[in-house]
C-alpha positions as CSV (number, residue, x, y, z in Angstrom):
1,M,-4.4,1.3,8.3
2,V,-6.9,0.9,5.4
3,N,-8.3,3.9,3.6
4,K,-11.1,3.8,1.0
5,L,-10.3,6.9,-1.2
6,K,-10.0,7.3,-4.9
7,D,-7.2,9.2,-6.6
8,M,-5.3,9.4,-3.2
9,I,-2.1,11.5,-3.0
10,E,0.0,11.2,0.2
11,T,3.3,12.3,1.4
12,P,4.1,10.3,4.5
13,N,6.7,11.7,6.9
14,I,8.1,8.2,7.7
15,D,9.2,5.3,5.5
16,T,5.9,3.5,4.6
17,W,5.0,0.3,2.6
18,F,1.7,0.4,0.7
19,I,-0.7,-2.1,-0.7
20,C,-3.3,-0.4,-3.1
21,R,-6.1,-2.5,-4.4
22,N,-9.5,-2.6,-5.9
23,E,-12.5,-4.1,-4.2
24,D,-12.2,-7.6,-5.6
25,N,-8.4,-7.8,-5.5
26,T,-8.1,-8.2,-9.2
27,V,-5.7,-5.2,-9.2
28,I,-3.1,-5.1,-6.5
29,H,-0.1,-2.7,-6.5
30,Y,2.5,-2.8,-3.6
31,F,5.5,-0.6,-3.0
32,F,7.8,1.2,-0.6
33,I,8.0,5.0,-0.3
34,A,10.7,6.6,1.7
35,A,9.9,9.4,4.2
36,N,8.8,12.7,2.5
37,Q,8.3,11.2,-1.1
38,E,4.8,11.6,-2.7
39,M,2.7,8.6,-3.4
40,A,-0.4,8.5,-5.6
41,T,-2.9,5.8,-6.5
42,G,-6.2,5.5,-8.3
43,Q,-7.1,2.3,-6.4
44,P,-9.9,2.6,-3.9
45,I,-8.5,0.6,-1.1
46,V,-5.0,1.7,0.4
47,E,-3.3,-0.2,3.1
48,E,-0.3,1.5,4.9
49,Y,2.4,-0.1,6.8
50,T,5.2,1.4,8.8
51,N,6.7,-2.0,9.4
52,E,8.0,-4.1,6.6
53,A,7.4,-7.4,8.3
54,D,3.6,-6.6,8.7
55,W,3.5,-5.6,5.1
56,I,5.1,-8.7,3.8
57,E,2.7,-10.8,6.0
58,R,-0.3,-9.0,4.5
59,L,1.1,-9.6,0.9
60,K,1.3,-13.3,1.8
61,E,-2.3,-13.3,2.9
62,L,-3.2,-11.8,-0.6
63,G,-1.2,-14.5,-2.3
64,I,1.7,-12.3,-3.2
65,T,5.5,-12.9,-2.5
66,P,7.4,-9.7,-3.0
67,E,10.8,-10.0,-4.7
């Protein structure tokens, strides 16, 4: 799922992996949030994944290999 919101705050009820980025991909933040933990970002584009493999595949598409 991709959202285009600024200053987003979210508390997912399931484990979720996020990719938050700006329009031209010069700023990309990626991270995992356990269920019922708060996530906040100021980036305009937010991608949410409930499957880690899908998240890793998308990061590879963006040229990122997570550690």
